[in-house]
Residue, then its C-alpha position, 0 to 999 in steps of 0.5 A: m387054327k392050330k397055328k394061330r393058337v400056337t402063335a398066340n400062345v408063344a406071343t403071350t409067353k414071350a411077353n412074360v419072359i425076362p430076357v437073359r443078358m448073354d455076355a462074357t460074365f454070364f458064361f464065366e459064371r456058368a464055367v465056374q459053377s461047372l468047375d466047382r462040380y468038376h464038369y470040365d466038358k461044360a466048363l470048357k464050353y462056357f470058357r470058349r463062349t467067354v473068349e468069343y465075347e471078350k476076345d481081347n481079355p487074356i484071362n479068358y484064354c488062360n482059363l480056357a487053356g487051364v481047363l484044356s490042360e486039366m482034361g489032358k488036351y495039352e496040345e490044344s491048351n498050348q495053341v491057346l496060350t501061344q495065341v495069347v502071347e503072340q496076338v492078345d497080350p505079349a506081357s502075359t509071360e506066365c503063359y510060357f510056364y503053362m506051356a512048359n508044364n503042358y510040354a512036360n506032360m507030353e514028355r516033349f522035354e526039349l520044348a518044355e525047356k525052351a518054354l521054361i527058359q522064356y518064362l524065367e528070362n522074361d517074367p518080371r514077377g517070378l510067380y512060379l519061381e519055386e515050381s520052375e526050380e522043381m521043373i528044372e530038377m526034373l528036366t535035368y534028369e530027363l535031358e541028362r544035362a542042366p537046362k540052359v538058363t542064363r538069367i532069371k529076370s524076377r530074381e532082380g532084387l529077390f534076395e533083398h526081398d526075401h530079407a524084407r519078408e523075414l523082417l516082416e515076419a519078425g515084426r521089424f516093420s520099420e526095417a522092412i519098410r526101408t528095405l522094400e522102399s529101396i527095392v521098389e525104387k530100383h525095380p518099379d515092376f516088382l509087384a510082390a515087393r510093392n504088396n509087402l510094402a503095403l502090408a508093412y505100411y498097414y502094420t505100422g498104422q500108415f493106412d493112407k500109404a498102404v492103400d496108395t501102394i496097393h493102388e500102384v500095384l493095381e495100376l501096373e496090373p489091374g488083376n493082381l490077386h494079392g493086391l486086390c485081396n490086400l486092398a479088400i482087407f484094408s478097406q474093411h479095416l477102414r470101414k469103406e463098405a462100398e469099396v469092399q463090395t466092389i472088390l468082393h464082386m471082382l474077386k468072385n469073378t476070379v478063378p485062381m489056378h495056382p494053389d497059392h492064389m487059391f489059398k489067398l483068395a479063400t482066406t480073404m473071402g472068409i475074412l470078408g464074410d463070404h464063407t460059401t466062396a471060401y469053403g468052395l475054394f478050400k475044398r478045391l485045394i483039398k480036392y487037387g491034393e494041395g496041402n493034404d498034409d497041412p492041418c491048417l488047410y483042413h482047419y480053415t475049411a472046417v471053419a468055413a464049413s461051420n460058418i455056412g452050417r455044414y457042421a457034420e463036414a466041419k467035424r470030419l475036417w477037424h478030425q482030419a486036422e487032429k490026425l495030421d497034428p495030434k499035438s495041437d489043441v486047436a482041432p480038439f477045442y472046436l470038436l469039443q465045442m460042436q454042440e455050441l456051434q450047432a446051437g449058434k452060441l459061438g456065432k461065426l468063427h474067425y479065420h486065423y489070420h496074422l494081421p491082428f497078431e502082427e498089429q499088436f507087435r506093431m504097437i509094441e514096435k512103435a513104443t519108444d517109452g515102453i508099452s503103455e499100461h493100457l496095452k499091457e493090461d489089454p486082455l486081447v493082447r495078453s491072451s494073444f501073446f500067451w496063446g502065441l507062446r504056447h501054439g505059435d511057430r518058432n518065430t512067433k514064440l521069439q516075438v512073444i518072448q521079446a514083447f514079454g521083456l517089455i511088459g515084465d510083470k509078475e504074470v509074465k515072469q511066471t509064464l516064462l519060468e514055466f515055459v523054460r521047464e517045458p521038455d518039448e520046447e526048443d532049447a534055443v527058444k528057452k535060452a531066449a526066455l532065460f535071457v529075458l528073465r534075467s533082463i526083467g530082474v529074475e535073480g538066483p538059480i532058474e530051473a530049466h529043461i535044457d539039453g534033455k535034462v532039468r538043471e539050475v541055470k545061474d547065468a541065464s543061458l551062459g556057460l551051459h556047456l562050460p564047467v567054469w565061466e571066467p569074469k573076462w568072458q562076461a566082460v567081452m559080452e557086456k562090452a558088446y552089449q553096451y552098443m548092441r542094446k541100442h542098435y540090435d533087437l533082443i533076438q540078435q543080442h541073444d545070438l551074440e550070447t549064443l555065439w560066444v558060448d558056442f565058441l568058448s565051448r568048442v575051443y575049451p579047455h584051450t580058450p584064448k587068453i583075453t588081454k583086450i576085451e574090445g577086440w573080441s567084443a568087436a569080432l562078436e558084433y561083426w559076426i552077429a551083423k553078418m548073420h543078420r545080413k547087416a552091412i558092416t566092415y572090420k574098420e567100422v567095428a574096430d573104430r567103434y570099440g577102439t581097437t585095430v582092424t588087424t585085431v578084429s580080423k584075427n579074432a573073427k577068423l578064430i571064431d569062424e574056424a571054431c564055429g564054421l560061420k562062413e560055411k553055414m551062411a554060404a549054405l543059407w545065402p549063396e551070394f555070401 
């Protein structure tokens, strides 16, 4: 009877149970939950099950190897990674970098060197190039010799790509597009260049091209995290909600192991409105010790915490950000707003992401007849510029000053006049502001805090280190400006001024006799082009200014001898 009753009860129970689908996704989610709780033994068990269900997916093996490494099981981790490159997916070259780390942790430095060389010579993306350079330094010390690296595959086109990234950061999107298009044409598998090209298209309003380029990235590497994150942001901007949700689902099933990937994913999830996931990822970065001296990381984590109602945690994180950067107004501002945040009066906080700010520079960059009146008067644009001048980094401040030169109204003039009197601002940036003030019609002496003291500047930043300023010196610069105003941006024009003053200051009172200003103007443009990595020759500038190659070469040599330009540029760019 008991057996029958038990059987009947069991049958009834089974009829009411909803079956759980046991597949790779199910165990993957369990593994992620365990990782978030730092239960590595459970995460290991679940990742093993994902491998059993999807034996052809290299990501599952890498996740498993990553957990084994976190647990100190380096030998077993390397066995899994070897299985990936030998049996599952030989294109997963990042596995060699993971192996090198494991061997280094086991103090098997010869094997670490071998694995690292395999990574550097075969990986096309260079995702861990910076970390590899650190490992090379460590191995050099341990092996008492330099590792035997003969070539680095991912460095093909790397210098050009670095220059393109600088162009992007400077808001010079058209130049960046030309450079990146050239890189992609030569190196079709350079995915970082494709991702940045997509961003450059996006900044210039070429949304279709941006999306197409990101799709090209994902065709070459379906799981490329930066590509997926960029596509999600683009799709949200284009209001393609269905596509956003599809990508969001994919991103939720991603477990980034590299800090850069983790930060990118966290920021993207926050922008997409998944603040819980963003908070978890930011917390993992802090837990792993990544960016512990970075106030931005604590600020982003505080924003995410606030957006999910963890106000006490947000308050603690903002206090930490304030300690790390006591000069910043960001953390104190939000700490003062805590009551309003808790009352829900401020709504969801936005993550500080560069796209909106860069988008405003994009509109200025595209303007051919000056900035439109609408853009000049747009309060969001203006407030962003004034905030950037006060709180931005050096490049941002220079970009804002350049934009102010195009706006040029009374408020801009007053703001720049106040800026040049700030004792804590960098002199080079204040000199750029002085240059703009003169270009927008501010005449007479300008009071500025330069070289540690307040002084009246009569000729922008000219002659600050010279007791006199000769008319011919000014004529040299004006001759160069006639051409450079149309073909060089404001910062490059300011660099011309700075270089000329620096040269004259160094050789004073034995300044050269200026007989033909054209030869000196050509030499100045030659060095400014070289400083900004523009292709140029002595003959090109000599023809432009109506002088000889010999004269330009001689004057350029004198400037270099006084200012040490070749040495400085060689330190920045070894290939120079």
